[in-house]
C-alpha positions as CSV (number, residue, x, y, z in Angstrom):
1,M,-9.9,4.6,0.8
2,R,-11.0,4.5,-2.9
3,G,-13.1,2.2,-5.1
4,L,-15.6,1.3,-2.5
5,G,-18.7,1.0,-4.6
6,A,-21.9,0.6,-2.5
7,F,-20.1,1.4,0.7
8,Q,-22.3,2.7,3.6
9,R,-21.7,5.3,6.2
10,D,-21.7,4.0,9.8
11,M,-20.7,5.0,13.3
12,T,-17.9,2.5,13.2
13,S,-15.9,1.0,10.4
14,I,-13.1,-1.6,10.4
15,V,-10.2,-1.9,7.9
16,Y,-9.0,-5.5,7.5
17,A,-5.9,-7.0,5.8
18,G,-5.0,-10.7,5.6
19,G,-8.2,-11.5,7.6
20,Q,-7.0,-9.5,10.6
21,Q,-8.2,-6.1,11.9
22,L,-5.7,-3.5,10.7
23,W,-7.6,-0.4,11.8
24,P,-8.5,0.8,14.3
25,D,-5.7,-1.0,16.0
26,A,-7.4,-3.4,18.4
27,A,-4.6,-3.2,20.9
28,L,-4.8,0.6,21.0
29,I,-8.6,0.7,21.6
30,R,-8.8,-2.3,23.9
31,G,-10.7,-1.2,27.1
32,V,-11.8,2.1,25.5
33,S,-15.6,2.4,25.4
34,S,-17.2,2.2,22.0
35,E,-18.8,5.6,22.6
36,L,-15.4,7.2,23.1
37,V,-14.1,5.4,20.0
38,Q,-17.0,6.7,17.9
39,A,-16.8,10.2,19.4
40,G,-13.0,10.2,18.7
41,N,-13.7,11.0,15.0
42,L,-11.5,8.1,13.9
43,H,-13.0,8.1,10.4
44,T,-14.9,10.3,8.1
45,Y,-16.4,10.2,4.6
46,V,-16.0,12.5,1.6
47,T,-17.6,12.3,-1.9
48,A,-15.2,14.3,-4.0
49,E,-11.5,14.2,-4.5
50,S,-11.3,17.9,-3.9
51,Q,-12.4,17.4,-0.3
52,L,-9.3,15.5,0.5
53,S,-7.2,18.7,0.3
54,T,-8.5,19.6,3.8
55,F,-6.6,16.7,5.3
56,P,-2.8,16.9,5.8
57,N,-0.5,14.0,5.0
58,V,-2.9,11.9,2.9
59,T,-1.8,8.4,2.0
60,R,-4.2,7.0,-0.6
61,V,-5.0,3.3,-0.9
62,K,-7.7,1.5,-2.7
63,A,-9.8,-1.1,-1.0
64,E,-9.7,-4.6,-2.4
65,R,-13.3,-5.2,-1.3
66,I,-16.1,-4.0,0.9
67,Q,-17.9,-6.1,3.4
68,P,-20.7,-6.1,6.0
69,N,-19.9,-5.5,9.7
70,R,-18.5,-8.6,11.4
71,F,-21.5,-8.8,13.7
72,A,-23.9,-9.0,10.7
73,P,-22.0,-11.0,8.1
74,N,-25.0,-11.7,6.0
75,S,-26.1,-8.0,5.8
76,R,-26.3,-6.1,2.6
77,V,-25.0,-3.0,4.4
78,Y,-21.3,-2.7,3.6
79,T,-19.4,-0.7,6.3
80,D,-16.0,-2.4,6.5
81,V,-13.2,-2.8,4.0
82,T,-10.4,-5.3,3.2
83,L,-7.0,-4.2,1.8
84,S,-4.7,-6.1,-0.4
85,D,-1.2,-6.9,1.0
86,A,0.3,-4.0,-1.0
87,A,-2.4,-1.5,0.1
88,A,-2.0,-2.7,3.7
89,A,1.7,-2.0,3.5
90,Q,0.9,1.6,2.2
91,F,-1.7,2.0,5.0
92,R,0.7,0.9,7.7
93,S,3.3,3.4,6.4
94,A,0.9,6.2,7.4
95,G,1.6,5.4,11.1
96,S,-0.6,4.1,13.9
97,A,-2.1,7.4,14.9
98,C,-4.1,8.1,11.7
99,R,-7.6,9.0,10.7
100,V,-9.3,7.1,7.9
101,V,-11.1,9.2,5.2
102,Y,-13.3,7.2,2.9
103,L,-13.7,8.6,-0.6
104,K,-17.1,7.4,-1.7
105,D,-17.0,7.8,-5.5
């Protein structure tokens, strides 16, 4: 993910597209404890483009906007992102078993 501005690190993060949760796939994590999802290392953060070279098969997309967690919609802590339709299509092309790497620039 690129272009996130004042994006904050968090134990969990959700990627949305078209108002729906795109990642992590809600159907795939249904019934899985949140502790296991967090420990599953589903996402990470980097602060330099050069750090992306450590990840194989990178599909780069730019977030349309950042937003607070859905459980605290009025918060000023932005932990989730929304993708445009085009970026969501690129994101989906990476496959369902992916790890999100946020580039905080």
